[in-house]
C-alpha positions as CSV (number, residue, x, y, z in Angstrom):
1,M,131.5,125.9,129.1
2,L,129.6,122.6,128.5
3,N,128.9,122.1,132.2
4,I,127.7,125.7,132.5
5,Q,125.4,125.1,129.4
6,N,124.0,121.9,131.0
7,A,123.4,123.8,134.3
8,L,121.7,126.7,132.4
9,D,119.5,124.2,130.5
10,T,118.4,122.7,133.9
11,L,117.8,126.2,135.3
12,R,115.7,127.2,132.3
13,K,113.6,124.1,132.7
14,D,113.1,124.8,136.5
15,L,112.2,128.4,135.7
16,H,109.5,127.2,133.2
17,E,108.1,124.8,135.9
18,S,108.1,127.6,138.5
19,H,106.8,130.5,136.5
20,G,105.1,128.9,133.5
21,H,101.6,129.3,134.9
22,S,102.1,133.1,135.2
23,F,104.4,134.1,132.3
24,S,104.8,133.1,128.7
25,A,107.7,130.9,127.6
26,G,109.1,133.8,125.7
27,E,109.1,136.0,128.8
28,I,110.8,133.3,130.9
29,D,113.4,132.6,128.2
30,S,114.3,136.2,127.4
31,K,115.3,137.2,130.9
32,P,117.9,134.5,131.5
33,D,119.3,135.1,128.0
34,E,119.6,138.8,128.8
35,V,121.4,138.1,132.1
36,I,123.7,135.4,130.6
37,V,124.8,137.8,127.8
38,H,125.4,140.6,130.3
39,H,127.6,138.5,132.6
40,L,129.5,136.6,129.9
41,K,130.5,139.9,128.3
42,G,131.7,141.3,131.6
43,E,134.2,140.2,134.1
44,T,132.0,137.7,135.9
45,L,133.7,134.3,136.4
46,D,131.9,131.5,134.5
47,E,131.3,129.7,137.7
48,F,129.2,132.5,139.0
49,V,127.1,133.1,135.8
50,L,124.5,130.5,136.8
51,V,124.2,132.0,140.3
52,M,123.7,135.5,138.8
53,V,121.1,134.3,136.3
54,E,119.1,132.5,139.0
55,R,119.3,135.5,141.4
56,E,118.3,138.1,138.8
57,H,115.5,135.9,137.4
58,S,114.1,135.5,140.9
59,E,114.2,139.2,141.5
60,Y,112.5,139.9,138.2
61,F,109.7,137.3,138.4
62,G,109.4,137.2,142.1
């Protein structure tokens, strides 16, 4: 899980850099958190959580 956490931290940083000019930090942080919780509670393999977070965030923020 540590490697996943490091990857999620990097993804979150990238999302702030990409969308920080259009959305608040709270908005940017809340969506990945929501997606992470959803996929970690389900049957998604840990290895795919990062991919799912990035995909759903891109769909949500454009």
